[in-house]
N, C-alpha and C positions, 0 to 999 in steps of 0.2 A: 828375310825380313822385309816387311811391306809397311811403308808409312804414307798416309793419305793425310794431306794438310788443305783444309776448307775448300774441299772438290765441289763444284758446281757444274751440274749439268742441265741445261735448259732444252727441253723438246716441247714441241706443240701439245699443250694440255698436261704436261708433268715436268717438275724440276726435282733434280737432288740440289738439297742447300747445304753449305758448309759443312760436308761431311769430313769428319777427323776420326781417322783409325790408325792404330798401331798395331800390327802383328809381328810377333817376336820371330827370331830365326828359329826355324825348325818347329815352330808352333802349329797346332791345328786349330784354327781359328773358325766360328760359325757367324755369319749373318743371318738374323732371324727377322721374318716379318711376314703379314698377309700377302696375298697375291696383289701386284700392282703397287707394293710399297716401295719398290726401287732396287730391290736385291740384285737381281742380274744386271742392272745397269750400272752399279758399281763394278762388277766383274768385267763388264763390256768397256768402262773407263780404263781399267787396269790393262786390259789388253790392248786398247788401241782402236776399238771398234766405233767409239761414239766420239762426236767432238766435245772437248771439254771449255765450258764458259769461264772457268776460274778454278785456282788451287794448283796443288803440285802433288806428284806421285813419285815416290821412291822404291826402288827395289835393292835390297842390300847398300845402301845408302848412295846409290847412284839413281839421279834423276831420269825418268823416263817419260815425262808428261808429255813430250813432243816427238819422241823417237816413233818410227813406223812399227807396225805390230811384229814383225819378223825379227825385229833387233831388240826385243823385250826379254827374250827367254822366259816366257811365261807360256805354260800349257793350260789348256781349258778343255772340260769335260761337260757337254750338256746334257740335260736331262732326256733329249732324243736321240743321243749318241753320235748323230751327225756322221756316219760310216757310209763309205761309197758301195753301195749294193752291187756293181759291176767288178767290184775288186773282192779277193779272197781275204780272209782273216790277217794272214801275213802280211798280204800287201798294203793292206789298211795300216796296219801297226808301223810298217817302214815307210808309209807315205810320206810322212813329216820330215825325213830325213833328207830329203832331196832339196828342202829349203832351210837346212839347218847348217849353220857356218861350222858347228861343233861335229860334224856328222863321221868326221874321221875317228873321233875320240870314243865313238860309239861302234863297238866291234859287234861281230855276229853273236860272240859269246853273251854278250851285253843283252841284246835283243832276245836270244833264246832264254837267258836268266829270267828276264820280264816275263815272258811267255810261261815258261814253267812256274813261276811264282803264282800267275794267275789262272793256271790250270787250262791254258789255250794251247798247248803244243798240239794236242791230237785235232786242234779245229783249224790249223794254219791253213789248209789247202782248202776249205769250205767257204762258199760264197756267204756273205753275211746276210742274204735273203733268209738263209736256213737257219738261223741262229734263234735261240731264246732270248728273251728280254734280258735275263742275268748275262748270258754270254756275249751280247751286244755290249752291255755295260762294261763288262771285263776287257773285251777288245778295245774299246774307247779310251780307258784307263791306261791300257798297255801303250796304245798309239801315243798318249800324252806324256808318259813316263819314258819313252825310248830316246826322245830329243834332250833328256837331261836338263828339264827346265829349272830356273831358280826357285819359282814357285808353281804350285798346281792349284787351279781355280777349279771349284767344282760347282756346278747349277743344278741343284735339286737332284743329286744324283741316284736318289732312291725312290723319288716318286712316282716314277713311272712303272716300277717293279712289282709284281705280284708279292705277296708276303713271303711266300716260300723262296724266292730269290733275294727278297730284300734284306735277310738277315745274313745270308752269304756274302754280299757285296759290302754291307756294315763291317763284317769281320774282316774281310778283305782289305777294306780302306783302312781299317785300325792297324792291321798288320803292316801293309805297305808303308804308312806314315813312320810306323816304327824301325823299319827296315832302311828307308830311303834317306831319312832324316831331311827330307825336303820340307818347306813351309806350304802347308795346306791351307786355303780358304774356300769354304765351302757356304753356300747359301741355300737356305731351305726354310719352308714352313712349319716344320714338324721339329716341337722343341725335345722329343724323347731321343730323334736322332743326333741333335746337338749334345744332350747330356751324356750319350752314350761315345761320342767322338771327340767333341772338341773341349780344351782346356778352357778357353774363354770364349765369349760370344757379346755380339752387339744387337741390340733390338732396333728395328727401323720402322717407322710409320709415316706413309706419305711423304717420303722423299727426306726424312729426318731423323737421326740417331736419337731415341729416347732414353737409351740406357746401355752401357757396356760395363762387362765385368765377368769374374768368373760364372761358369753355368749354374753351379750349385747356388752362388749369391743371387743370381738373376730368379733361381728357381725360389728361393727363399725370402728373399728382400726385394721384391720390385718396387720401383720407385715412382710409379705414376700409373693411373687406372688402366691405360692400354698394356703396359707391362704386365700388370697383376693377371688382367683377363688373359692374356696371350700364353702365359706359364700355368695357367689352369685355376688361378684364384677367382673362380666364377662370381662370388659373393663379395662386390665392391660397393660400398656405400658412402656417400658424403656423410660428414658427421662433424659435430661440435665437440670439444674437450673440455673438462674441468677437472683438474686434478688428476686422480685414477681412473676417471670416468669417460666414457665415450656416450654420445648421445644421439641416437638415431630416430629421428622423430619421435614416436612415443616411447620407445625402448632406450633402456640405459644399460650397458654393458660395464662391468667393473674389470679394469687392465691390470690391476695390481700392481702397478707401476706408473709413475708420471709421465705423460706423453709430452713429447716436444711442443712447443707452442706453434709453430709453423705446421702441424700436420692439419690435413683436411679431410682424409678418409681413413676408413677402415676396411680391411680385407681378410677373407676368412676361405682357406681352402673347402672345398665340399665334403673331401674324405675326412676332415678333422671335427666336422659337426656330428655330433651323437644324437641319435633319435630314439625314442620309446613310447610304447602305448601307456606306462606308468609314469607318475610323477617322480622325477628323479630326487635323491637326498641331498645332493649339492645345495649350497646357499646361495650360490652367485650364478648369473648368466644362463637360467634355463627360463624357457618360456613355452606357453600352451600355443598351439596352433592347429592349422587344418591341411591337410594334403590337397593340392589343388590339381595334381598332375604327377604322372609316373613315364620315365622313358626308360625302356629295353635297351641297352648299349653292349649286348653280347655278354662280356664277363661282369657286367656290372649294371646297376639300375640308377636313373638320376630321379630323386623325389624332389618335388617341389612343394614347399611347405609356406603357408601364408601366415605370419604372426603379425596380428593387427594389419597395417599398410604396408607390411615390408615381407617381401618374397625372398625367402632362401633355397638355394639348390644343394642339396644333400646327396652324397654318392654313398650306397650301400652294395653288398655283395648280393649275388642271388641267394645264398644260403641264409642271408639275413631276412629276406623276404620270406623264404619257407619257412623260418622258425616264426616270424612276424608278419603274417600277412596283411597288406595295406591295400586299401581302395580309396580312390577321390572322395572327399567328404569325411574321412575319418580325422578324429581328433588325436593329436599327438604332441609329445613334449621333445624340445630340441633343447641341447646344451652345448653352450660355445665355450670351450676352456679357454680361460685369459693367455695362456702361452700360446694358443694358436691364432689369436687375433694379431694381425699386423697392421700397422700405421705407418701412413707417409702423408 
């Protein structure tokens, strides 16, 4: 269990402000945010690597705010692995035991079991200079786990890996969490990773927590423009509301429900917007617009469509464009299903 209360860290040009987090025992929790938001700084505060200006940190109900790093029983895995190049894989994995008070509790069989679980046994005598990215990350995980930490912190564990290795490590992390029963706290900028690995997550922006909740809840019900944009709701607009209608400049959207009076925005996922060349038969929420841009993203295309003075981003498959070829300047119709329009 990790509890963070009103954490403040002040560095030149950047601060963490009033960070409150509660990670349950044995939970896999993710901290999400863009580069420079303060994600790694939270991990370093938990480990004891940065000075804390205010607040308290607890692990398993014991306050560790002012304990030295070696007394916190916290393991951390950095995105750059931080392995010693002059040591073998086995020596790297066992390195932390010399500083661990519980080293006698970790037997050779335990170390071997962790290496077997991560597929590292055949690499035990190889220098880390000659490992692939995925192998280095597995070695870093093993080194962190062998000291039997109370919690394991993961700093962007997949960001430096090739796609072929990323899937393997993602599966290994999920399996290790299930087997070890250790509390995992991961920071990442990739929401897909959080959806796959974490039960709950927090979104951080410029040193402050924007929203905390189950990952599916963050995905479906963002609570701010930043949260909406981060989880892929690319269409976020200021709006005025009247009864069951949302008013976006010259566009009026029928919501089919009364919107809470405190709402200020509407957001629509790009994959939930329907586009066609023909006027749709629906009675509500269809608009005539023009294509102002197309972007090839490998497995899908983003189409940018201007309706009056409002620009919408629409996601379509490659097969859609094969069936319905579109070019900049083409006139199209878009439909916004009322059930897909989120308000906050």
